[in-house]
C-alpha positions as CSV (number, residue, x, y, z in Angstrom):
1,M,-0.2,-0.1,0.0
2,V,1.4,3.4,-1.0
3,S,1.2,5.8,1.7
4,L,-0.8,8.9,1.2
5,W,2.3,11.1,1.6
6,A,4.0,9.1,-1.3
7,Q,0.9,9.3,-3.6
8,I,0.9,13.3,-3.2
9,R,4.6,13.2,-3.9
10,G,4.2,10.9,-6.8
11,Y,1.2,13.1,-8.1
12,W,3.5,16.2,-8.0
13,A,6.2,14.6,-10.0
14,Y,3.8,13.3,-12.5
15,R,2.4,17.0,-12.9
16,R,5.9,18.4,-13.2
17,A,6.8,15.9,-15.8
18,M,4.0,16.9,-17.9
19,M,4.8,20.7,-17.6
20,L,8.4,19.6,-18.7
21,R,7.0,17.5,-21.5
22,F,5.1,20.9,-22.4
23,W,8.0,22.9,-22.4
24,G,9.9,20.2,-24.6
25,H,7.1,20.4,-27.3
26,K,7.1,24.2,-27.3
27,T,11.2,24.6,-27.2
28,L,11.9,21.4,-29.1
29,R,14.9,21.1,-26.6
30,R,15.9,17.7,-25.5
31,K,16.8,18.7,-22.2
32,Y,13.2,19.1,-21.2
33,Y,12.3,15.7,-22.5
34,E,15.0,14.3,-20.5
35,A,13.9,15.8,-17.4
36,S,10.2,15.0,-17.7
37,A,11.3,11.4,-18.1
38,A,13.4,11.8,-15.0
39,A,10.4,13.1,-13.0
40,L,8.2,10.1,-14.3
41,T,10.6,7.9,-12.9
42,R,10.3,9.6,-9.6
43,A,6.4,9.4,-9.9
44,L,6.8,5.5,-10.5
45,A,9.3,5.2,-7.6
46,L,6.3,6.6,-5.5
47,I,3.5,5.3,-7.1
48,P,4.6,1.7,-8.9
49,D,1.0,1.0,-10.5
50,H,0.9,4.5,-11.8
51,T,-0.3,3.5,-15.6
52,D,-0.4,6.9,-16.8
53,A,3.2,7.9,-15.9
54,Y,4.4,4.7,-17.6
55,L,2.5,5.6,-20.7
56,A,3.7,9.1,-20.7
57,R,7.1,8.0,-20.1
58,G,7.1,5.3,-22.8
59,L,5.8,7.9,-25.1
60,L,8.7,10.0,-24.5
61,Y,11.2,7.4,-24.7
62,W,9.9,6.3,-28.1
63,R,8.9,9.5,-29.9
64,E,11.0,12.3,-28.1
65,L,14.3,10.5,-27.1
66,Q,14.3,7.7,-29.7
67,Q,14.9,4.8,-27.1
68,A,12.3,2.3,-28.4
69,A,13.5,-0.5,-26.2
70,L,12.8,1.4,-23.1
71,A,9.6,2.8,-24.5
72,V,8.6,-1.1,-25.1
73,E,9.5,-1.8,-21.5
74,D,6.9,1.0,-20.4
75,F,4.3,-0.1,-22.7
76,S,4.5,-3.6,-21.4
77,S,4.4,-2.5,-17.9
78,V,1.2,-0.6,-18.8
79,L,-0.1,-3.8,-20.2
80,R,0.8,-6.1,-17.1
81,L,-1.0,-3.3,-14.6
82,D,-4.2,-3.1,-17.4
83,P,-4.4,-5.8,-20.0
84,S,-7.1,-4.1,-21.6
85,C,-5.0,-0.7,-22.4
86,S,-5.5,-0.9,-26.2
87,E,-3.7,2.4,-26.4
88,A,-0.3,0.9,-24.8
89,L,-0.6,-2.1,-27.4
90,F,-0.5,0.4,-30.3
91,Y,2.3,2.4,-28.7
92,R,4.2,-0.5,-28.2
93,G,3.7,-1.7,-31.7
94,M,5.1,1.6,-33.0
95,A,8.0,1.3,-30.5
96,Y,8.7,-2.0,-32.0
97,Q,8.4,-0.7,-35.6
98,A,11.1,1.9,-34.5
99,M,13.2,-1.0,-33.3
100,G,12.9,-2.8,-36.7
101,D,10.9,-5.7,-34.9
102,Y,8.2,-5.4,-37.7
103,A,6.5,-8.7,-36.9
104,A,5.9,-7.9,-33.2
105,A,4.8,-4.5,-34.4
106,A,2.3,-6.1,-36.8
107,D,0.8,-8.3,-33.8
108,D,0.5,-5.7,-31.3
109,I,-1.3,-3.2,-33.8
110,R,-3.5,-5.9,-34.9
111,A,-4.3,-6.8,-31.4
112,A,-4.9,-3.3,-30.4
113,L,-7.5,-2.8,-33.3
114,M,-9.2,-5.9,-32.2
115,Q,-9.6,-4.5,-28.7
116,S,-10.6,-1.0,-29.4
117,P,-13.3,-0.6,-32.2
118,G,-14.2,3.1,-31.3
119,A,-10.6,4.5,-30.9
120,I,-9.7,7.8,-32.3
121,W,-6.4,6.4,-33.4
122,R,-7.9,3.5,-35.3
123,E,-7.3,5.1,-38.7
124,N,-3.8,6.0,-38.0
125,A,-3.2,2.3,-36.7
126,R,-4.8,0.7,-39.8
127,S,-2.5,2.5,-42.0
128,Q,0.6,1.9,-39.9
129,L,-0.4,-1.8,-40.2
130,L,-0.7,-1.7,-43.5
131,A,2.6,0.1,-44.0
132,I,4.4,-2.5,-41.6
133,E,2.7,-5.7,-43.5
134,A,4.1,-4.3,-46.8
135,I,7.5,-4.0,-45.3
136,L,7.1,-7.7,-44.0
137,A,5.8,-8.6,-47.7
138,A,8.7,-7.0,-49.6
139,L,11.5,-7.9,-47.7
140,P,11.4,-11.6,-46.7
141,E,15.0,-12.6,-48.1
142,R,16.2,-10.1,-45.4
143,L,14.3,-11.3,-42.5
144,E,16.1,-12.9,-39.3
145,D,14.6,-16.2,-38.4
146,G,11.2,-15.2,-39.7
147,R,10.7,-13.0,-36.9
148,G,10.3,-10.0,-38.9
149,R,13.5,-8.0,-37.8
150,I,14.9,-6.7,-40.7
151,L,18.9,-7.5,-40.7
152,P,21.5,-4.8,-41.4
153,P,23.2,-4.7,-45.0
154,G,26.0,-7.3,-45.3
155,P,26.9,-11.1,-45.7
156,R,23.9,-12.0,-43.3
157,G,21.6,-9.6,-44.7
158,N,21.9,-10.2,-48.0
159,R,20.7,-13.8,-48.3
């Protein structure tokens, strides 16, 4: 059980993170995004089941900080805490795509589309899925172990 004082401190760390993210968007300066991620980490240390904090930090890692592997971890944490969060599935799929794991990306985005028939991001997810499926269909000779990860160019990637 999280104490009331920890909840209050965690809430304020989360609010501070959202303000820092706003300043990052406004100024396009990476330092604000990094500070926002750090504040979200503090919020999660105080409130370990704060799904909104995991989701926000995952978005920062994926979109603003280009750290897709960390984003996948955060979106997976959201899904452990709330398996019905289709938004986290969609975002995790996009993070997998950024990592080059197209098969995992397609799986997550498909699952997100099935879970959320009325989501506002549905059309975007559908178009992303079509693009990922086209990549998977066009590059079968460069896939590693059939898992959908594209190999870098070179002796192994030119099979």
